C-alpha positions as CSV (number, residue, x, y, z in Angstrom):
1,M,-129.3,-98.8,65.4
2,E,-128.2,-102.0,63.9
3,T,-128.1,-105.4,65.6
4,I,-125.0,-107.6,65.3
5,L,-124.2,-111.1,66.5
6,I,-121.0,-111.6,68.4
7,A,-119.4,-114.7,69.9
8,L,-117.8,-114.4,73.3
9,P,-115.7,-116.9,75.3
10,P,-117.6,-118.4,78.2
11,E,-115.7,-116.5,80.8
12,D,-116.4,-113.1,79.1
13,L,-120.1,-114.0,78.7
14,A,-120.4,-115.0,82.4
15,E,-118.8,-111.7,83.4
16,L,-121.1,-109.7,81.2
17,R,-124.2,-111.5,82.5
18,A,-123.0,-111.1,86.1
19,A,-122.6,-107.3,85.5
20,V,-126.2,-107.1,84.2
21,E,-127.6,-109.4,86.9
22,T,-126.1,-107.4,89.7
23,G,-127.5,-104.2,88.3
24,E,-124.2,-102.7,87.3
25,Y,-125.6,-102.4,83.8
26,E,-129.2,-102.4,82.7
27,T,-128.6,-104.6,79.6
28,N,-125.8,-106.5,77.9
29,G,-125.9,-103.8,75.2
30,A,-125.3,-101.1,77.7
31,A,-122.3,-102.9,79.0
32,L,-120.9,-103.5,75.5
33,R,-121.6,-99.8,74.5
34,E,-119.5,-98.7,77.5
35,A,-116.7,-101.1,76.5
36,L,-116.7,-99.7,73.0
37,Q,-116.5,-96.2,74.4
38,E,-113.5,-97.1,76.4
39,W,-112.0,-98.9,73.4
40,R,-112.4,-95.6,71.4
41,R,-110.8,-93.6,74.1
42,N,-107.8,-96.0,74.3
43,R,-107.4,-95.8,70.5
44,E,-107.4,-92.0,70.6
45,R,-104.9,-92.0,73.4
46,R,-102.7,-94.4,71.5
47,R,-103.0,-92.3,68.4
48,Q,-102.0,-89.2,70.3
49,Q,-99.0,-91.0,71.9
50,I,-97.8,-92.2,68.5
51,E,-98.2,-88.6,67.2
52,R,-96.2,-87.2,70.1
53,L,-93.5,-89.9,69.8
54,G,-93.2,-89.0,66.1
55,A,-92.9,-85.3,67.0
56,L,-90.2,-86.1,69.6
57,W,-88.4,-88.3,67.0
58,D,-88.4,-85.4,64.5
59,E,-87.2,-83.0,67.1
60,G,-84.3,-85.3,68.0
61,V,-83.3,-85.8,64.4
62,A,-83.5,-82.0,63.8
63,S,-81.3,-81.3,66.8
64,G,-78.3,-82.7,65.0
65,D,-75.7,-85.5,65.4
66,A,-75.2,-86.5,69.1
67,G,-71.7,-87.8,68.3
68,P,-70.4,-91.1,69.5
69,V,-72.4,-93.0,72.1
70,D,-70.9,-95.2,74.8
71,F,-73.6,-97.9,75.0
72,D,-72.0,-99.6,78.0
73,A,-72.1,-96.4,80.0
74,L,-75.7,-95.7,78.7
75,Q,-76.8,-99.2,79.9
76,A,-75.1,-98.7,83.3
77,E,-76.9,-95.3,83.7
78,A,-80.3,-96.9,82.7
79,D,-79.7,-99.7,85.2
80,V,-79.1,-97.2,88.0
81,R,-82.2,-95.2,87.1
82,L,-84.3,-98.3,86.9
83,A,-83.1,-99.6,90.3
84,A,-83.9,-96.2,91.8
85,L,-87.4,-96.3,90.4
86,L,-88.0,-99.8,91.6
87,D,-86.7,-98.9,95.1
88,R,-89.3,-96.1,95.3
89,S,-92.2,-98.5,94.5
């Protein structure tokens, strides 16, 4: 293992120390290792989402021309769908 020096804002350092003092983590390093693992998982999820978005984009392009689009009608439909989603929450 290699040791590195990092600078943390006071509020992050206080939260890290509190997690160790309460026994949530054995050491600062253990807490930071878990944070890095979560960071890696998030990066991988983001990479997969971007890959999926690219595939969907390619699929859409390959499907052909959609023809003319009525953006006002499209916006109205989006507003109705959003309102329905917000009403459910």
